[in-house]
C-alpha atoms as an extended CHARMM CRD file, in Angstrom:
* protein
*
        80  EXT
         1         1  MET       CA             21.7220000000       51.0580000000      -65.6410000000  PROA      1               0.0000000000
         2         2  PRO       CA             25.4390000000       50.8920000000      -64.7530000000  PROA      2               0.0000000000
         3         3  ARG       CA             27.8570000000       52.8120000000      -66.9180000000  PROA      3               0.0000000000
         4         4  ASP       CA             30.6540000000       51.0000000000      -68.7700000000  PROA      4               0.0000000000
         5         5  ARG       CA             34.2640000000       51.5310000000      -67.7740000000  PROA      5               0.0000000000
         6         6  ASP       CA             37.3450000000       51.2200000000      -69.9310000000  PROA      6               0.0000000000
         7         7  ASP       CA             39.2610000000       48.1500000000      -68.7010000000  PROA      7               0.0000000000
         8         8  GLU       CA             42.6690000000       49.8100000000      -68.9810000000  PROA      8               0.0000000000
         9         9  SER       CA             42.0800000000       53.3400000000      -67.7180000000  PROA      9               0.0000000000
        10        10  GLY       CA             39.1450000000       52.6930000000      -65.3930000000  PROA      10              0.0000000000
        11        11  ARG       CA             37.4040000000       55.7610000000      -66.8230000000  PROA      11              0.0000000000
        12        12  TYR       CA             33.7830000000       55.7080000000      -67.8300000000  PROA      12              0.0000000000
        13        13  THR       CA             33.2430000000       55.3550000000      -71.5610000000  PROA      13              0.0000000000
        14        14  GLU       CA             31.4900000000       58.2050000000      -73.3080000000  PROA      14              0.0000000000
        15        15  SER       CA             27.7780000000       57.4810000000      -73.6720000000  PROA      15              0.0000000000
        16        16  TYR       CA             27.0810000000       60.1150000000      -76.3080000000  PROA      16              0.0000000000
        17        17  PRO       CA             30.0830000000       60.7190000000      -78.5570000000  PROA      17              0.0000000000
        18        18  ALA       CA             30.3190000000       63.9310000000      -80.5650000000  PROA      18              0.0000000000
        19        19  GLU       CA             29.6460000000       62.0550000000      -83.8100000000  PROA      19              0.0000000000
        20        20  ASP       CA             26.2650000000       60.8940000000      -82.4810000000  PROA      20              0.0000000000
        21        21  VAL       CA             25.3070000000       64.3990000000      -81.3550000000  PROA      21              0.0000000000
        22        22  LEU       CA             26.2610000000       65.8800000000      -84.7330000000  PROA      22              0.0000000000
        23        23  ALA       CA             24.3470000000       63.1070000000      -86.5230000000  PROA      23              0.0000000000
        24        24  ALA       CA             21.2780000000       63.9200000000      -84.4150000000  PROA      24              0.0000000000
        25        25  VAL       CA             21.3890000000       67.5550000000      -85.5610000000  PROA      25              0.0000000000
        26        26  ARG       CA             21.8700000000       66.5340000000      -89.1980000000  PROA      26              0.0000000000
        27        27  GLU       CA             19.0450000000       63.9950000000      -88.9190000000  PROA      27              0.0000000000
        28        28  VAL       CA             16.4440000000       66.7500000000      -88.6000000000  PROA      28              0.0000000000
        29        29  GLY       CA             17.7210000000       68.8100000000      -91.5140000000  PROA      29              0.0000000000
        30        30  GLY       CA             20.8290000000       70.4220000000      -90.0620000000  PROA      30              0.0000000000
        31        31  MET       CA             18.9800000000       72.6720000000      -87.6140000000  PROA      31              0.0000000000
        32        32  ALA       CA             17.6970000000       71.1380000000      -84.3930000000  PROA      32              0.0000000000
        33        33  SER       CA             16.4220000000       72.2080000000      -81.0110000000  PROA      33              0.0000000000
        34        34  THR       CA             17.9600000000       70.7970000000      -77.8690000000  PROA      34              0.0000000000
        35        35  ARG       CA             14.7790000000       68.7470000000      -77.4330000000  PROA      35              0.0000000000
        36        36  ASP       CA             15.2010000000       67.2710000000      -80.9520000000  PROA      36              0.0000000000
        37        37  VAL       CA             18.7080000000       66.1390000000      -80.0200000000  PROA      37              0.0000000000
        38        38  THR       CA             17.4900000000       64.8000000000      -76.6630000000  PROA      38              0.0000000000
        39        39  ASP       CA             14.8520000000       62.7060000000      -78.4250000000  PROA      39              0.0000000000
        40        40  ALA       CA             17.2850000000       61.4210000000      -81.0700000000  PROA      40              0.0000000000
        41        41  LEU       CA             19.9430000000       60.4250000000      -78.5210000000  PROA      41              0.0000000000
        42        42  GLY       CA             17.6020000000       59.1460000000      -75.8330000000  PROA      42              0.0000000000
        43        43  SER       CA             19.5060000000       61.2720000000      -73.3210000000  PROA      43              0.0000000000
        44        44  SER       CA             18.4490000000       63.7430000000      -70.6890000000  PROA      44              0.0000000000
        45        45  TYR       CA             17.8890000000       67.3400000000      -71.7610000000  PROA      45              0.0000000000
        46        46  GLU       CA             20.8270000000       68.5000000000      -69.6320000000  PROA      46              0.0000000000
        47        47  THR       CA             23.1900000000       65.9320000000      -71.1790000000  PROA      47              0.0000000000
        48        48  ALA       CA             22.2170000000       66.9380000000      -74.7210000000  PROA      48              0.0000000000
        49        49  TYR       CA             22.5650000000       70.6360000000      -73.8690000000  PROA      49              0.0000000000
        50        50  GLN       CA             26.0040000000       70.1720000000      -72.3060000000  PROA      50              0.0000000000
        51        51  LYS       CA             27.2210000000       68.1110000000      -75.2840000000  PROA      51              0.0000000000
        52        52  LEU       CA             25.9390000000       70.7600000000      -77.7050000000  PROA      52              0.0000000000
        53        53  ARG       CA             27.5620000000       73.5910000000      -75.7130000000  PROA      53              0.0000000000
        54        54  GLY       CA             30.8600000000       71.7060000000      -75.7730000000  PROA      54              0.0000000000
        55        55  LEU       CA             30.5990000000       71.2450000000      -79.5360000000  PROA      55              0.0000000000
        56        56  GLU       CA             29.8060000000       74.9390000000      -79.8890000000  PROA      56              0.0000000000
        57        57  ASP       CA             32.9420000000       75.8040000000      -77.8890000000  PROA      57              0.0000000000
        58        58  GLU       CA             34.9230000000       73.6090000000      -80.3100000000  PROA      58              0.0000000000
        59        59  GLY       CA             33.3780000000       75.3090000000      -83.3580000000  PROA      59              0.0000000000
        60        60  GLU       CA             31.5200000000       72.1810000000      -84.5110000000  PROA      60              0.0000000000
        61        61  VAL       CA             28.0520000000       73.7120000000      -84.1300000000  PROA      61              0.0000000000
        62        62  GLU       CA             26.6310000000       77.1700000000      -83.7270000000  PROA      62              0.0000000000
        63        63  SER       CA             23.4310000000       78.1360000000      -81.9750000000  PROA      63              0.0000000000
        64        64  ARG       CA             20.7980000000       80.7860000000      -82.2270000000  PROA      64              0.0000000000
        65        65  LYS       CA             18.0840000000       81.6960000000      -79.7480000000  PROA      65              0.0000000000
        66        66  VAL       CA             14.6720000000       81.6960000000      -81.4400000000  PROA      66              0.0000000000
        67        67  ALA       CA             11.7160000000       82.6210000000      -79.2370000000  PROA      67              0.0000000000
        68        68  ASN       CA             12.0210000000       80.3200000000      -76.2180000000  PROA      68              0.0000000000
        69        69  ALA       CA             14.2290000000       77.6990000000      -77.8920000000  PROA      69              0.0000000000
        70        70  ARG       CA             17.8660000000       77.3710000000      -78.8660000000  PROA      70              0.0000000000
        71        71  LEU       CA             18.4820000000       76.0260000000      -82.3690000000  PROA      71              0.0000000000
        72        72  TRP       CA             21.7360000000       74.2460000000      -83.1670000000  PROA      72              0.0000000000
        73        73  MET       CA             23.3040000000       74.1130000000      -86.6280000000  PROA      73              0.0000000000
        74        74  VAL       CA             26.2520000000       71.9650000000      -87.7140000000  PROA      74              0.0000000000
        75        75  GLN       CA             29.2350000000       73.9530000000      -88.9720000000  PROA      75              0.0000000000
        76        76  GLU       CA             30.1620000000       72.2400000000      -92.2270000000  PROA      76              0.0000000000
        77        77  SER       CA             33.7290000000       72.6500000000      -93.3730000000  PROA      77              0.0000000000
        78        78  ASP       CA             34.2510000000       74.0050000000      -96.8730000000  PROA      78              0.0000000000
        79        79  GLY       CA             36.8370000000       71.3540000000      -97.7080000000  PROA      79              0.0000000000
        80        80  GLU       CA             39.9020000000       73.4510000000      -96.9030000000  PROA      80              0.0000000000
Protein backbone atom coordinates (compact mmCIF):
# COMPACT_ATOMS: atom_id res chain seq x y z
CA MET A 1 0.00 0.00 0.00
CA PRO A 2 1.53 3.37 -0.98
CA ARG A 3 2.22 5.86 1.77
CA ASP A 4 0.56 9.29 1.73
CA ARG A 5 2.62 12.40 1.15
CA ASP A 6 1.92 15.92 2.34
CA ASP A 7 1.07 17.99 -0.76
CA GLU A 8 3.07 21.02 0.38
CA SER A 9 6.22 19.54 1.88
CA GLY A 10 6.39 16.29 -0.09
CA ARG A 11 7.16 14.43 3.14
CA TYR A 12 5.43 11.22 4.05
CA THR A 13 2.64 11.66 6.58
CA GLU A 14 3.05 9.91 9.89
CA SER A 15 1.22 6.57 9.89
CA TYR A 16 1.22 6.08 13.64
CA PRO A 17 1.09 9.37 15.53
CA ALA A 18 2.17 9.51 19.16
CA GLU A 19 -1.44 9.98 20.30
CA ASP A 20 -2.40 6.63 18.74
CA VAL A 21 0.54 4.83 20.35
CA LEU A 22 -0.28 6.29 23.77
CA ALA A 23 -3.95 5.38 23.32
CA ALA A 24 -2.92 1.80 22.50
CA VAL A 25 -1.03 1.54 25.80
CA ARG A 26 -3.94 3.05 27.74
CA GLU A 27 -6.39 0.73 25.98
CA VAL A 28 -4.98 -2.31 27.77
CA GLY A 29 -4.99 -0.76 31.23
CA GLY A 30 -2.02 1.58 31.07
CA MET A 31 0.61 -1.17 30.92
CA ALA A 32 1.20 -2.89 27.59
CA SER A 33 3.75 -5.11 25.91
CA THR A 34 5.19 -4.14 22.57
CA ARG A 35 3.08 -6.92 21.04
CA ASP A 36 -0.09 -5.42 22.59
CA VAL A 37 0.72 -2.09 20.94
CA THR A 38 1.55 -3.82 17.64
CA ASP A 39 -1.84 -5.55 17.67
CA ALA A 40 -3.73 -2.37 18.59
CA LEU A 41 -2.05 -0.27 15.89
CA GLY A 42 -1.93 -2.92 13.19
CA SER A 43 1.75 -2.08 12.68
CA SER A 44 4.88 -4.15 12.49
CA TYR A 45 6.60 -5.06 15.75
CA GLU A 46 9.64 -2.97 14.81
CA THR A 47 7.51 0.11 14.06
CA ALA A 48 5.68 -0.15 17.39
CA TYR A 49 8.97 -0.67 19.26
CA GLN A 50 10.63 2.32 17.60
CA LYS A 51 7.62 4.56 18.31
CA LEU A 52 7.59 3.45 21.96
CA ARG A 53 11.35 4.03 22.32
CA GLY A 54 10.93 7.52 20.89
CA LEU A 55 8.12 8.25 23.35
CA GLU A 56 10.30 6.93 26.16
CA ASP A 57 13.11 9.29 25.10
CA GLU A 58 10.57 12.15 25.27
CA GLY A 59 9.39 11.10 28.75
CA GLU A 60 5.89 10.15 27.58
CA VAL A 61 6.21 6.48 28.54
CA GLU A 62 8.52 4.42 30.67
CA SER A 63 9.40 0.78 30.23
CA ARG A 64 10.36 -2.14 32.37
CA LYS A 65 11.81 -5.49 31.33
CA VAL A 66 9.73 -8.34 32.77
CA ALA A 67 10.94 -11.85 31.95
CA ASN A 68 11.31 -11.88 28.16
CA ALA A 69 9.02 -8.91 27.48
CA ARG A 70 9.22 -5.15 27.76
CA LEU A 71 6.20 -3.48 29.38
CA TRP A 72 5.37 0.13 28.57
CA MET A 73 3.53 2.47 30.92
CA VAL A 74 2.16 5.93 30.09
CA GLN A 75 3.64 8.73 32.18
CA GLU A 76 0.61 10.69 33.35
CA SER A 77 1.21 14.30 34.26
CA ASP A 78 0.10 15.40 37.71
CA GLY A 79 -1.57 18.53 36.37
CA GLU A 80 1.33 20.90 37.03
